[in-house]
C-alpha positions as CSV (number, residue, x, y, z in Angstrom):
1,M,-14.2,-10.6,-2.1
2,N,-16.7,-11.3,0.6
3,G,-16.8,-15.0,-0.2
4,T,-15.4,-17.4,2.2
5,E,-15.5,-20.5,0.0
6,G,-12.1,-22.0,0.3
7,A,-10.8,-19.4,3.1
8,E,-8.4,-20.2,5.3
9,A,-9.1,-20.2,9.3
10,A,-10.2,-16.6,10.3
11,P,-6.9,-14.8,10.9
12,G,-5.2,-13.2,14.3
13,W,-5.2,-10.1,12.9
14,R,-8.3,-7.3,12.2
15,V,-6.6,-5.2,9.9
16,L,-3.7,-6.5,7.3
17,V,-2.0,-3.4,5.8
18,V,-0.2,-4.1,2.6
19,G,1.9,-1.3,1.7
20,G,4.5,-0.1,-0.7
21,A,5.2,2.2,-3.5
22,S,3.4,1.7,-7.0
23,G,4.5,-1.1,-9.1
24,M,6.2,-3.4,-6.6
25,G,3.1,-5.8,-6.4
26,K,0.9,-4.8,-3.6
27,T,-2.4,-5.2,-5.3
28,G,-1.7,-8.9,-6.5
29,V,-0.7,-10.2,-3.0
30,A,-3.6,-7.9,-1.1
31,R,-6.0,-9.8,-3.5
32,T,-4.5,-13.2,-2.8
33,L,-3.9,-12.8,0.8
34,A,-8.2,-11.6,1.2
35,R,-9.4,-14.2,-0.9
36,R,-7.0,-16.5,1.4
37,Y,-8.3,-15.6,4.6
38,G,-12.4,-14.8,2.8
39,V,-12.2,-11.0,3.8
40,P,-12.9,-7.9,1.9
41,L,-9.9,-6.0,0.5
42,V,-10.1,-2.2,0.9
43,E,-7.9,-0.2,-1.5
44,V,-6.7,3.3,-0.6
45,D,-7.8,4.9,-4.2
46,D,-11.4,4.9,-3.3
47,I,-10.5,6.4,0.0
48,V,-8.7,9.1,-1.7
49,E,-11.6,9.2,-4.8
50,A,-14.2,9.6,-1.5
51,L,-12.5,12.7,-0.2
52,L,-11.9,14.0,-3.6
53,A,-15.9,13.6,-4.1
54,V,-16.6,15.8,-0.8
55,T,-14.2,17.9,0.1
56,L,-12.3,20.9,-2.1
57,P,-9.0,21.9,-2.6
58,E,-8.8,24.7,0.1
59,H,-9.9,21.6,2.5
60,L,-7.3,19.1,1.8
61,P,-4.8,20.8,-0.5
62,E,-2.0,18.0,-0.5
63,V,-5.0,15.3,-1.4
64,H,-6.1,17.6,-4.1
65,H,-2.5,18.1,-5.5
66,W,-2.4,16.0,-8.6
67,R,-5.6,17.3,-9.8
68,V,-4.9,20.9,-9.0
69,H,-1.2,20.7,-10.5
70,P,-1.0,17.5,-12.9
71,E,2.1,19.0,-14.6
72,A,3.8,18.5,-11.5
73,A,4.0,14.5,-11.7
74,H,6.5,14.8,-14.3
75,G,8.7,17.2,-12.0
76,A,12.0,16.3,-10.3
77,P,11.3,12.5,-9.2
78,A,12.9,12.9,-5.7
79,S,10.2,16.1,-5.6
80,V,7.6,13.8,-6.6
81,A,8.3,11.3,-4.3
82,A,8.4,13.9,-1.3
83,Q,5.2,14.9,-2.7
84,Q,3.5,11.4,-2.5
85,L,4.9,11.4,1.1
86,A,3.2,14.2,1.7
87,I,-0.4,12.9,0.5
88,A,0.2,9.8,2.6
89,E,0.8,12.0,5.5
90,A,-2.6,14.2,4.8
91,L,-4.6,11.0,4.3
92,A,-3.2,9.3,7.4
93,P,-6.3,10.4,10.1
94,A,-8.7,9.0,7.3
95,V,-6.8,5.8,7.0
96,G,-6.7,5.5,10.7
97,A,-10.6,5.7,11.1
98,V,-10.6,2.8,8.9
99,V,-8.6,0.9,10.9
100,A,-10.1,1.9,13.9
101,N,-13.5,0.7,13.0
102,H,-12.4,-2.6,11.6
103,V,-10.6,-3.0,14.8
104,E,-13.6,-1.9,17.1
105,T,-16.3,-3.9,14.7
106,G,-13.6,-6.9,15.1
107,T,-14.3,-7.4,11.2
108,P,-11.4,-8.4,9.6
109,V,-10.0,-6.2,6.8
110,V,-7.0,-6.4,3.9
111,L,-6.2,-2.5,3.1
112,E,-3.9,-1.8,0.5
113,G,-2.4,1.4,-1.6
114,D,0.7,3.4,-2.2
115,Y,-0.5,6.0,0.0
116,L,-0.4,3.8,3.3
117,L,2.1,4.8,6.1
118,P,3.5,2.0,8.4
119,P,0.8,1.8,11.2
120,V,1.8,1.3,14.9
121,T,1.4,-2.3,15.2
122,A,2.1,-4.7,17.9
123,P,3.3,-8.2,18.1
124,G,0.0,-10.1,18.0
125,G,-2.2,-7.3,17.9
126,P,-5.1,-6.9,15.7
127,V,-3.6,-4.3,13.3
128,R,-0.6,-5.9,11.4
129,A,1.6,-4.5,8.5
130,V,3.7,-5.7,5.5
131,F,5.4,-3.3,3.2
132,L,6.9,-4.4,-0.3
133,H,10.2,-2.7,-1.9
134,E,11.7,-3.3,-5.0
135,D,15.0,-1.3,-5.3
136,D,15.6,-2.2,-8.7
137,E,14.6,0.6,-11.4
138,E,14.6,-1.7,-14.2
139,R,12.9,-4.0,-12.9
140,V,9.7,-1.9,-11.6
141,T,10.0,-0.3,-15.4
142,A,9.5,-4.0,-16.6
143,N,6.7,-4.4,-14.3
144,Y,4.9,-1.1,-15.4
145,L,5.7,-2.2,-19.0
146,D,3.9,-5.7,-18.3
147,R,0.5,-3.8,-16.5
148,E,0.3,-1.2,-18.9
149,P,2.2,-2.0,-22.2
150,E,0.6,0.6,-24.3
151,A,2.3,3.2,-21.9
152,G,5.5,2.2,-23.5
153,P,8.7,2.1,-20.8
154,Q,7.8,5.0,-18.2
155,R,11.7,5.1,-16.3
156,H,10.4,8.4,-15.0
157,R,7.6,7.1,-12.8
158,A,9.5,3.6,-12.2
159,R,12.6,6.0,-10.4
160,V,9.7,8.1,-8.7
161,S,8.4,5.0,-7.4
162,V,11.6,3.7,-6.2
163,L,12.7,7.0,-4.5
164,Y,9.2,6.9,-2.4
165,G,9.3,3.4,-1.9
166,R,12.4,3.8,-0.1
167,L,11.0,6.4,1.9
168,L,8.3,4.0,3.0
169,A,10.7,1.2,3.7
170,A,12.7,3.1,5.9
171,R,9.7,4.5,7.9
172,A,8.5,0.7,8.2
173,R,12.0,-0.7,9.5
174,A,12.0,2.5,11.8
175,A,8.4,1.3,13.0
176,G,9.6,-2.7,13.4
177,V,7.4,-3.4,10.6
178,P,8.2,-6.2,7.8
179,V,9.8,-4.9,4.7
180,L,9.8,-7.8,1.8
181,A,11.4,-7.8,-1.8
182,P,8.6,-8.8,-4.2
183,R,10.8,-11.3,-6.2
184,P,10.4,-14.1,-6.1
185,W,6.9,-13.5,-6.6
186,G,5.6,-17.2,-6.4
187,D,5.5,-17.1,-3.0
188,L,5.2,-13.5,-2.1
189,A,1.6,-14.0,-0.5
190,D,3.0,-17.1,1.5
191,R,6.1,-14.8,2.5
192,A,3.8,-12.1,3.3
193,A,1.4,-14.2,5.7
194,V,4.1,-15.3,7.4
195,A,5.6,-11.8,8.3
196,A,1.9,-10.4,9.3
197,D,2.4,-13.3,11.8
198,G,5.4,-11.8,13.2
199,R,7.6,-14.5,11.9
200,I,10.7,-14.4,9.8
201,P,9.5,-15.1,6.2
């Protein structure tokens, strides 16, 4: 993702956050935007794995939650969604440090992941964000089935994703961060780029 061949002009932002729950299309649009602008893509899952490797559960219990309590992922969907939000809140300082480093060094990056909270942004500022949210559980179930056909219909996971996505979307709207519907897929990257520029997609 570091090549610049065919890339558009340098973006006005230093960090573009692409957030939302699982199954919403974040990874695809984030990869497209990273290629479009010729900037690296950082996935929050990598930050999680790094923290898991260098900490113990007693240091960051929320971040270690799914490894310590794998059965909890099959609990009531609202409870699982609330736990995901707690994990995002626990990760916020680490994510904030990554964002601050890219702003300070002036190196653009697209930051993508489920555990991103809407950042503090300002029109024309160095940090921009867009969040994706699909509220149709059947559509999210179909998205998972397309991506992971061997797992069959993942209805519980889709329900969790929609509930968690609602929590993130509410926070994004409260922070003035654009929330986009993933569909239609064909122009999602264009709509996200326009929203990141502060225009109405």
